[in-house]
N, C-alpha and C positions, 0 to 999 in steps of 0.2 A: 418491409422485413426489417426486424431489429438488427442492429450491428453495434460495434463498440467504437464507432467514430463519434465519441461523446466528449463534451466539455465538462470539466469539474469546477464547481464553485463551492465555497464553504467558509467556515470561520472557526474551526476546531471545536465546535459544539454541534453543529449540523452541517450537512453537505447536500448537494444536489447534482445530478447528472442531466445534461441538456443535450438533446440530439440536434442534428443539422437543420431541423426545421423549427427550432426554438421551443420544443416541447420538453418540459421537465419530466423525465421518464422514471426517475428514482430519487427519493428523498425520504429519510427516516426522521421522525420527530417524536419527542423533543431532543433526542440525542442520536448518535451514530448507529446504535444497535436497536433502536426502537421499532415499533410497527411502522412500515413504510406508508406514509401518507400518499406518496406518488409511487406507483409500482408497475407502470406500463411496460417497463423493460422486461418483466417476467410474464408477459402475456403473449400469446400467439397473435398473428395478424388477423385471425378470425374473430378475436374477442373485441369486436368493435362496439363502441358505446359504453364500455365498461368503465367503472371508476378507477382512478389512479393516475391522472395526468394533469398537467397545467400547460396548455398549449396556446399558441397564437397561430391560427389557421389562416393562411393567405388564400383568398379566393383566386381561382385561375393561376395557381402557383406554377412558376417556371423553374426556378433554381434558387440556391442560397449560398451564402458565404459566411464563414465564422472565424473569429479571431479573438485572442486575448488582448486587452490593453497591455502593452509591454510591461513585463516584470510585475504583474499583478495577477490576482485571481478574479478579475472582472472580465466578463465574457460578453461579446456582442455577436449577434446573428442577424445578417441582412437577408430579408426575404424579397424575392422579385416575382412579379406576375407577368403574364404574357402580353400586357398592354403598356408596359413601360413604367408601371408602378413599383415602388420599393418602400419597405419599412425596415427600421433597425430596432431589434429587441436587445436591450442591454440588461444583464442580470448581475446583481450585487447582493452578496450576503455580508452584512456589515461586520467589520472587525477593525477596531482602533482603540487607542488609549483615550480614556475619558475620566476626568476627576481622579487621576492617579491609578486607575486600574483598567484592565482590558474590558472593553464593551464588545461582547460577542453574543447578541441575542438570537433567539430562535426566530429568525426573520429572513424572508426572501423579498427583495425589492426588484421590480421590473419597470423599465421604461420602454414604451413603444412609440417610436418617433417616425412620422412620415418623411420620406426622403424625396420622392418624385411621384408624379402622376396622381391618380385618384384611387389609391389602393383600398380594397375592401377586405376586412379581416373578421374573424370570429374568435372570441376568447373562450377557451374550453377549460374551465376550472372545475375539476372533478376529484376532489380529495376522497380517499378511501379509508376504510377501517378494517381491522381484523385481517390483515394481509390480503386486501382486495376483495374480501367477501361481500362487503356492503359499501354503499355510498354513505358519506357522512350527512347526517341530518343538518339542515341549515335554517337560520333565522335571519330575515332581512331587516336591516335598520335603515336609518335615513341616508347614510353614505357608506355603509359597511354591510358585510354579511358575516355571520358567525357560523362556523362549522364544528359540529361535535364529532371529534375523531376518537380513536381508541384511548390514547394516552394523553391527549391534550385537546383543548378547545382553541381553534384558530379563528382569527379575525382578518378578513380582507377589507382593507381601506383603499378607496380608489376614487379618482375623478372621472372614471368611465361610467357609462349608464349601467346601473344595477340590473335593469330589465334586460339589456343586451347580454349581460353575463349570466343571469339566471336562466333566461330562455335560449341562450346560445345563438343569438341573432347575429347575422353578418351586418356590418356597418362600415361606412366610409370613414377612414381615419384621416381627419383633416387638422388634427392638432395632437400634441403629445398627450399620451395617456400613461398614468402611473398606477401601478398595482403593488400594494404592500401587504404581504400576508405574514402574520406573526402571532404573538400572544394576544389573547382576548383583552386588549387594553386600548383605551382611547388614544388616538394620535391627535395631539393638540395643535398641530401645524398643518399648513396646506400640503397636499400630497407631493407636489413638485418640490417644495422646500425640503420636505422630509427626504425625498429621494436624493436630491443633490447634496444635502449635508452628508448622508451616508456614503454617497458615491465619492465625494472629494476626500473625506476622512479615510475611507477604506483604500482608495488609490494611494494616498500618502503612506499608509501603514505598509502596504505590500512593496512599494517602491523603496521604502527605508529598509525593510527586511531584506530585499534583494541586494541593496547597496552594501550591506554589512557582510555579505557572504564572501568567503574565500573561495575563489573559483579558478580553474585552470585557464591557460591562455586560449586553448582550442575548445570548441564546442560549448561556448559560454551560454548561448540561448538554451541548449538542451539541458545543461546542468542547472540553470536557474529555474527552468520549468520543472525539472525533477525535484528540486529543492522545495519549491512552492507546493508541489503535489505531496511530497513527503510530509510537509507541515500540515497540510489539510487532512492527512490521515491520522493526525494526533487528536486525542480527546483531552483538551487542555485542563479540564477540571481535576483529572487524576494523573495526567502525564502519559497515559497509555497510547501506544501506536498500534492501530489495527492492521491486520494483514491486507485487507482490501475493504472497500466501502459497500460491497454487494454480497449477496448470497446467491448461490445456485446457478451462476453462469457456467455452463459445462466446460470442462477442460478440452473436450472434443465433441463433435456432433453426435448426438444420440448415444453418448458413452455412459450415462448414468453417474459420471464423476462430477456430481453437483454438490458443492459444499458451502456452508455458511462461513464466510471469512471475516465477519465483522467483530473479530476478537483479537486478542494479543497473544501471539505464539512466542514463548520464551526462546525458541530456537532462532527466531529472527533477530533477537536483541543485539547480538554481537555485530552483525552486518549493518544493522541500522545505526548503532552507535558509531561504528567505523565511518559510515557515510556522513553523519552529522558532525563528527569530529573533523573530518577532512574539509567540510564546508565552513567550519568555525561557528556552527549554529549551537553554541554552548548552552544557551538558555533552554532550548528544546531538548537537547541531550541530557541536561541535568534533571529536567522534569521527568524524562523517561527513566532515568536511573533511579530517581526517587520512587517511581511507581514499582520498579522491579524490587527494590530493597524493601518496600512495604509488603510485597508478596512474600519475600523471604521471612520477614518478621512474623507475619500472620501464620506461616506454615509451622512455626514453633517446633522445628526439628523434624517434622513429617516430610515424606517424599514430595517433591514438587509435581504439579500437574503440567502437562505439555502446554496448555493454554488457559487463559483466564479472560473473564469479561472485562470490559473497560473500567468497571468499578474496582477491579482487583480481586473480585471474588471468583470462585470456581463456577462452572456453568451448569445449566439445567440440561435435561435430556434433549437429544436430537429428535425433532418431530418433522413429519411430512405435512406440508401445507397443501391441502387439496383445492383451495380457492384460487390458486394461481396455476396456470397451465405450464409455465416455464418459459425461459428464453427461446424464442421461435417455436414455442410449444414443446420444447424438449425438457420435460420434467425428469425427476421430481424436484419440487422446491422444498428446501430444508430450512428449518429454523433451529438454531443450536448446532452443536458439533460434538459427536460422540467421541472424538479423539481425546477429549478431556479425561476420559476414563482410562486411556492407554498408559502403558509404562514406556517412557522414552528417556533413556539415561543421558542423552546428549544435553538435556536441559541444565544439568549442573555446570557443565563447562560453559554453556552460553551465558548463564547468569554471572559466574565468576569472571569470565572474560570481560563482560560489560562492566561489572562493578570495579574492576581493576582501574578503570579510568579515574574513579574517585581518589585513589591513593597516589596517583602519579601526575595528574593534570592540575597545575598550579592556577589555571584560570577559574576553576570551579570555586564557588563561594564556600561550600561545605566540604572540606577534605575528609577522606575516609578515616575512621577512628579505630582504635583497638577493639572496641565493643562490636563494631561492624565487621571487622576481620574475624572475630570469634564467631559471629553469626554465619559468616561465609564458610568457616571451617566445618560447620555441620553439613553443608552441601558437599564439601570436600570428602567427608567421611562416606556420604552416600555414593559419591563417585568412586572412591577407592574400593568400596565393597561391590559395586555394580558393573565395573568396566568389562568383566568377562561373563556377564549374565545376559540372557536373551531379552530383547525388547522389540517394540514395533518399529523402531527406527525413525529417522526424521521424516521419511515419506509416509509414515503412518499406515503401514500395512495392516489391514483389518483381519486378515485370515491366517497370519503366520507370525512367528517370532524367531529371531536369530540373534546371535552375538554380532551386531552390526559394527563394522570397523569404524565408521564415522562416530558412532556413539562412544566407542572405546577411546578414540582419539580425543573427543571432547572431555571425557573423564580425565584423561591424562592432562589436558589443558587446564582443568580445574585445579589439579594438584600442582602443576607447574606454576601457575599464576599465584596460588596461595604461598608458594615458597618465595616468590619475588616480593609479594606484599609483606610477608613477615620480615624479610631482610630489610625492606624499606622502613618498616616500623622498628627495626632493631631487636626483633624477637628471634634470636639466633637458633634456639632449640627447635622452635616451630618451623623455621626456614629449613633446617636440616631434615626434620620429619617429612615435610611435604616434598622436598627434593628427592629423598629416597623413595617416597611413594610414587612420584612421577617417573623416576628412573625404572622402578620395578614394573610399572604398567607399560612403559614404552618397550621394554625388553620383550614382554609377552606379545604386544601388538606386532613388533617386527618379526616375530617367529610365526604367528598364526594368521595375520592379515595379509602377509606377503605370499604371492603365488610365484614360485621360482620358475615354473614352466612358462608362464605368460610374462614374467618379469614385470609384475604389477601388483600394487595393493588392490584388493578386491572388496566386494560389497560386505562380506561377512567372514568371520573366522572359518578357515578350512573350506571355503566355497570359491567357485571359479567366476561368478558373475561380476560384471563391471557396475560401478556406481559413480555418478558424476560428482557426488559430494566429496570424493577423495581428491578432487582437484584443489581443494582448499588446504591441504596438509602443509604446504609451504606458508600460506597466509596465516595459519594458526600457529606457526612456529614449531611444528612437529618435525620438519625436515628442511634442510637448506635447499635453496633453489639450484645450487650446483650439484646436488647429490644425484648420481646416475639413476637411483631408484625413483626419484621424483620425475626425472626426464622420461624414463620408460613408462611410468604410470600415466603421464600425460599422453604419450603416444598411444598407449594401449586403449585408454578411455576414448580418445578421439576416433580411433579406428572402429571401436565397437559401437559407439553411441552417436556419432556424427551423422546427420542427415542433411546433405547440402552444407549450409553454413550455420546449422542449428544443432544443439545438443539435447538429447533425451536424458532424463534422470537415470533411466535404466531401460533395458529392452526385454527383460524376461517378463512373461505374463504374471500378473498379480491377481487380486481378488476380482478385478473387472476385465480381465483379459490382457492382451498386449497393449502397451501405450501407443497412442496414435499421433500425438502432437508433442512438440519440443517444449521444454520448460525453460522460460526465459532466463531465470537466474543461473541456470546451469551453463547456458551459452556465455553469460558474463563471467562465470567462474573459469570457463575454458579460456576466454580472452585474457583474463588476469594471469592464468597459468602460463599461457604462451608468452606473455610479456616477461614473466619472471625468468623463463629459461632462454630468453634472448630472441624469440621469434616475433619481433616487434612488428614488422610489416604485415605479417599474417594476422596478428592481433588487431592492428589498426583497420585492416580490411574488413574483418568480421565485425568490429565495432561500428564502422560506418554502415555496414549492411543492417545491423540492428537498429541504428538510428533511422534508417530509411523506412523501416517497418512500423515505426510509431504511428499513431493515428494522426489526423491532420492538425491536431493541437499539441502534439508532442508527448502523448501519454501512451503507456503500455499496460497490457493486462498480464495475466499469469503465463499464458501459453501462446504458441504460434503454430499454425499449420505449415509445415516446412515447404510444401510444394507451392502453395498459393500466397503465403505470407499473411493469411487472415488471422486476426486476433481472436483468442478464445480464453476462457477462464475468467475468474473474478477480476474486477476492474475498479479503479486502477490498482495495480499490485505494488505494495510497498517494496517487496523484494526486487522487483524489476526496476523501480525508480532508483533504489539504492544501488543497483547494479550499474545503471548509467553513470551515477555520480562517481562510484569507486573506480570504474574503468576509465572514465575521462580523466580523472586526476592522475591515474597511473600512466596513461598513454600520452598525455599532452606534452608538447615541448615546453620547456621552461619559459616564463615570461620574457626573460632577457633574450633568449634565442628567438622567440616569436617576434619581439619588437625590433631587434637589431639584425636578425638573420644569423646564420652560422658563420663562425670565424673563417676568414680567407687567408691562406698563407701568402706572405709578401712575395 
């Protein structure tokens, strides 16, 4: 049965998810949002023999172990049989500097090494096309196989027997086997030389990437793994950061809450930029900000969409894919996301909050200009006009619209930051204009989003429901941490939405009924809010619990079943990995205290 105990490999052009038995169960090629060449993740266990996997099947399999090479995205899986045999499968997607630029090809390299005994394996290379509807036609060469897939022609180059691969024969592994699947180009070196060159260079790249990170004293391994995962969710060619690398892994069993997350949500931008900034990952952050500013420029004054494709363009229609039965058979499988058609006013605040970094961060090569400020002012005008208008909200309700408090607060944030940017640029009249706009919006929010009976800010103007997004109002600068209204809002949201040590987004029924699973980023928001109001031990306890529920390789999906701790939702989730980073930085003891210990009175 499928689960999300998966390892992630990638190079910011493509990625792949590898299960505990060394099968690549998901990979889109030639880029992160393409047709999945490997799509076993979205098939039921009854769909045996179907295309869409790249497996190493151990005969008489007993058990397996899996780990990353420390501080890298190189993954090794050791398979054991019942007779004392063992093999190690090492997966590398190359990424490193070459002749002055980044080399990140559409290529997966695998090494299968015998460790003990006389293990017998089968190599199952079954690429698919048209979302698993068909097998890829193939042509066999002298030491390679060409596969005609939907968007790309792939070539497997290997020192293994082509007959064993084509016929899927079991064979005794008595030497290292290397498999290199990538563009339909001739590899002019021996397979082992090719693998080891990519392996060593990629190892050096990721270790250098990790070495340059600014990390907290505590939870260093968790933060480094989250940082590498966040990097792997970027599409380097444009700077986009996708919400997740999969589509249609349901938020809860048989819920129908199955969405395609291989796109860039503008609402995520502030929290992702915040995490990248705290890590000191300025290169990735700057590329992401460039992607966002290009979207703003292309919009030419028109309202922004909630999400965009990794190219920066708006999306096509949401379609149901009938050729895949879904994760554990729980369809539907969707391609595209209808939410791009929605009205979500929070996007203006998210973009301006993110872009503010350009104007204040002296590390960035390209500082914000007056022209860019004027472009952002157009978004500010949208925010000023829209803050008290109904929208679908950040949770993308499909069947209702309200004046959502979080959207209104994000509109306030757009005006507030524009005032600060204008002051930084010395444009005093615009600074005064945006300050007044922000103050006017804030006054309305304080009147209409506050429920005096419950002593809490609520989901929507003049409504009583709770919403976890309002835990961020201190982080957004809307309210001071010591404000009693913030304290009581945190208490009220916790009482209403906490299930065990996990927080729901909301608990009122929506288009799909009552929510069943907790939304991980909301739990991290609650942890941050607890720390802000001084409940540090409670926050640390909840954070440790969240870390314990990551999969065996340190990754998180979108949702957690609060009773069992099982991961659900698209994987790995950018929001969740950013949540780990932001919470760890906030909660960790300082390096000086960690190294020296607390001061002791004489």
